[in-house]
C-alpha positions, 0 to 999 in steps of 0.5 A, spaced: 247 657 490 246 656 497 239 656 495 241 649 490 243 646 495 239 647 501 234 644 496 238 638 494 239 637 503 231 638 504 231 634 498 235 627 501 231 628 508 226 628 505 227 621 501 232 618 506 225 619 512 221 615 506 226 611 506 226 609 514 217 609 515 218 604 509 222 600 512 219 601 519 213 598 516 217 592 512 219 590 520 213 591 522 209 586 517 215 582 517 214 581 526 207 580 524 207 575 519 214 572 523 211 571 530 203 574 530 202 571 538 209 575 541 207 580 535 200 579 539 203 580 547 207 586 545 200 590 542 197 587 548 203 590 553 203 597 550 196 597 549 196 597 557 202 601 559 198 606 556 192 605 558 196 605 565 199 612 563 192 614 563 190 613 570 195 616 572 193 621 569 186 622 570 187 621 577 193 626 578 187 632 574 182 629 579 187 630 585 188 637 582 180 639 582 
């Protein structure tokens, strides 16, 4: 019986994960459709932050050698 319960728990976890992923995708699509300008600004800011982090990491590695 323990194995069956474990399988059931795993199945619920997988279904919950799928549900959360689909809910996240739906939320992003809703945000893109309802506020495209703000969504573009958000993407621009996130990419700028990632670029700054990558440049800092590159500078750090270059200073090591």
